[in-house]
C-alpha positions in Angstrom: -82.8 49.4 -84.1 -79.5 47.6 -84.5 -79.8 45.2 -81.2 -82.3 43.0 -80.0 -84.9 44.5 -77.1 -85.9 47.6 -79.2 -85.7 50.7 -77.8 -85.3 50.2 -74.2 -82.7 47.8 -74.1 -79.5 48.8 -72.6 -77.5 48.2 -76.1 -79.7 50.2 -77.9 -80.3 53.0 -75.6 -76.4 53.7 -75.4 -76.2 53.5 -78.9 -79.0 56.6 -79.4 -77.3 58.1 -76.2 -73.8 58.3 -78.0 -75.4 59.3 -81.3 -76.9 62.6 -79.4 -74.2 62.9 -77.6 -72.0 63.1 -81.0 -74.5 65.6 -82.3 -74.5 67.6 -79.5 -70.8 67.9 -79.9 -71.2 69.0 -83.5 -72.9 72.2 -82.5 -69.9 72.9 -80.2 -67.1 72.3 -82.2 -66.3 76.2 -83.1 -67.0 77.2 -79.2 -64.5 77.7 -76.7 -63.5 75.1 -74.6 -66.2 74.1 -71.4 -66.6 71.3 -69.1 -70.1 70.7 -71.3 -68.3 70.6 -74.5 -65.5 68.2 -73.1 -68.2 65.6 -71.5 -70.1 66.1 -75.2 -67.1 65.5 -76.9 -66.1 62.2 -74.6 -69.3 60.7 -74.3 -70.1 59.9 -77.9 -67.2 57.3 -78.0 -67.2 56.9 -74.5 -70.8 55.6 -74.8 -69.9 53.4 -77.5 -67.4 51.7 -75.1 -70.0 50.6 -73.0 -72.2 49.3 -75.9 -69.1 47.0 -76.9 -68.6 45.7 -72.9 -72.3 45.4 -72.2 -73.1 43.5 -75.6 -70.1 41.0 -74.6 -68.0 42.2 -77.5 -64.5 41.8 -78.2 -62.1 43.4 -75.0 -59.9 44.9 -77.4 -62.6 47.1 -78.9 -64.2 48.2 -75.7 -60.4 49.2 -74.9 -59.7 50.7 -78.1 -62.6 52.8 -77.7 -62.5 53.9 -74.4 -58.4 55.1 -75.2 -60.4 57.1 -77.7 -62.7 58.8 -75.1 -59.8 59.6 -73.2 -57.6 61.0 -75.8 -61.2 63.0 -76.9 -61.0 64.3 -73.3 -57.3 65.4 -73.4 -57.7 67.1 -76.9 -61.1 68.5 -76.0 -59.1 71.2 -73.7 -57.5 72.3 -76.8 -54.1 73.4 -75.1 -50.7 72.4 -75.9 -49.7 70.9 -72.8 -52.8 68.3 -73.2 -52.0 67.4 -76.9 -49.4 65.0 -76.6 -51.4 62.9 -73.8 -54.2 63.2 -76.3 -51.8 61.5 -78.9 -50.8 58.8 -76.9 -54.2 58.0 -75.7 -54.9 57.7 -79.8 -51.5 55.8 -80.4 -53.0 52.9 -77.8 -56.2 53.1 -79.4 -54.6 52.4 -82.7 -52.4 49.7 -81.7 -55.3 47.8 -79.9 -57.5 48.1 -82.9 -54.4 46.4 -85.2 -54.5 43.8 -82.5 -58.3 43.6 -82.9 -58.3 43.6 -86.9 -55.5 40.7 -86.7 -57.8 38.4 -84.6 -59.9 38.7 -87.9 -57.7 39.0 -90.5 -57.7 37.1 -93.6 -53.6 37.3 -94.1 -51.7 39.6 -96.1 -52.2 37.3 -98.7 -55.6 38.7 -99.5 -53.9 41.8 -100.9 -52.8 40.5 -103.8 -55.5 37.9 -104.2 -57.6 40.8 -104.4 -56.1 43.8 -106.2 -58.7 46.2 -104.9 -57.5 45.5 -101.4 -53.9 45.7 -102.6 -54.7 48.7 -103.9 -56.2 50.1 -100.9 -53.3 49.5 -98.8 -50.8 50.8 -101.2 -52.9 53.8 -101.0 -53.0 54.4 -97.2 -49.3 53.7 -96.9 -48.3 56.6 -100.0 -50.5 59.0 -98.2 -49.0 58.5 -95.0 -45.7 59.0 -96.6 -46.7 62.0 -98.7 -48.2 63.4 -95.5 -45.5 63.0 -93.3 -43.0 64.6 -95.6 -45.1 67.7 -95.4 -45.8 67.5 -91.8 -42.1 67.2 -90.9 -40.4 70.2 -91.6 -43.7 72.1 -89.7 -43.4 69.9 -86.4 -41.6 71.5 -83.6 -38.7 69.0 -82.8 -39.3 67.6 -80.1 -43.0 66.4 -81.6 -41.5 65.0 -84.5 -40.7 61.5 -83.4 -44.2 61.0 -81.4 -45.8 62.3 -84.8 -44.1 59.8 -86.7 -44.7 57.0 -84.3 -48.4 58.0 -84.2 -48.4 58.3 -88.3 -47.1 54.4 -88.4 -49.3 53.1 -86.2 -52.6 54.6 -88.0 -51.0 53.4 -91.1 -50.9 50.1 -90.0 -54.4 50.2 -88.6 -55.5 51.0 -91.7 -53.3 48.4 -93.7 -54.5 45.8 -91.3 -58.1 46.3 -91.6 -58.0 46.3 -95.3 -57.0 42.3 -94.8 -60.2 41.9 -92.7 -63.1 40.5 -94.9 -65.9 42.8 -95.9 -65.1 46.6 -96.7 -67.1 47.9 -93.7 -64.2 47.7 -90.9 -61.9 49.0 -93.5 -64.2 51.8 -94.5 -64.0 53.0 -90.8 -60.9 52.7 -90.2 -60.1 54.4 -93.6 -62.6 57.8 -92.6 -60.3 57.2 -88.8 -57.2 58.1 -90.9 -58.8 60.9 -93.3 -60.0 62.8 -89.8 -56.5 62.5 -88.3 -55.0 63.6 -91.9 -57.2 66.8 -91.7 -57.0 67.4 -87.9 -52.7 67.3 -88.7 -52.8 70.0 -91.6 -55.2 72.1 -89.5 -52.9 72.1 -86.8 -49.7 72.3 -88.3 -50.1 73.3 -91.8 -53.2 75.5 -91.9 -53.3 79.1 -91.1 -56.3 80.2 -88.2 -57.5 82.7 -90.8 -57.6 80.1 -93.5 -61.3 80.1 -95.1 -61.1 76.4 -94.6 -60.6 76.3 -90.9 -64.4 76.2 -90.3 -65.4 73.0 -93.0 -61.9 71.5 -91.5 -63.2 71.2 -87.9 -66.9 70.2 -88.4 -65.1 67.8 -90.7 -62.7 66.0 -88.5 -65.3 65.3 -86.0 -67.9 64.2 -88.2 -65.2 61.6 -89.8 -64.0 60.6 -86.8 -67.3 59.8 -85.0 -68.6 58.2 -88.3 -65.2 56.0 -88.3 -66.0 54.6 -84.5 -69.4 54.1 -85.3 -69.2 52.1 -88.1 -66.2 50.3 -86.5 -68.0 49.5 -83.6 -71.0 48.1 -85.2 -69.1 46.5 -87.7 -67.1 44.4 -85.1 -70.6 43.9 -83.0 -73.2 43.1 -85.7 -70.5 41.0 -87.8 
C-alpha cells in the first residue's frame, strides 16, 4: 500500500474506497442518471480529497479535488441547466491546480533548458487553440465566453504542470486535458448516433479519474 499502516489505515482505506467507487461508476457511465450513479461518480474524487486532507497534504490539492467532485455531481445529472455550474466548479479546480503546481514549479526557464518539456508545453497550447477553433462555432453563443475561459485555464494548468520536476504531475495534468477534450468533442461535435459515442464515454471517465489519482499520489508521495 502506498501509505503507512497497511490496508486498515485511514489513508489506504480512503484510497481503496475511491478506486472502488470509480470502478463502480465505470459500469454506470451509459446508464440513465440516478442518485446511486451520482454518488458513485462524485465519491471517487471526493474520497481522494478526503485522503489529501487526512494525510496533511497541501490544502490546494484537497480543495482542487473537492471542487472537481462538485463538478462531477453537477455533470452527473446530465441536464443542460447543471452544465454551467459544473463548468465553473472545474474551472475553480484548474485554477487551484495552477496555484498548487506553481508552488513546486522550477520556473518557465525549464521549458527552454529541457526541450522535451518545452515541446510538451507547446503541444498543449497548440492543441487548445485547435480545439477552440473547432468548438466555438458549434457552442451556443451564451456559452462561448465560459468555454474560452475554461480552455485557457486548463491549458495554463497543463503548461504549469510541465514546469514541475519529474513527469508524474505533467502526465496527470495531460490526461485531464485529454479527458476534457474528448468530453467537449462528444458534447458539441459528435452526433448522438456516432459509433464513437460508447467508447468516448468510457474514455472520458477512465482518463479523468486516472488523472486525478496520478496527481493526488504524485503530490502526496513526492
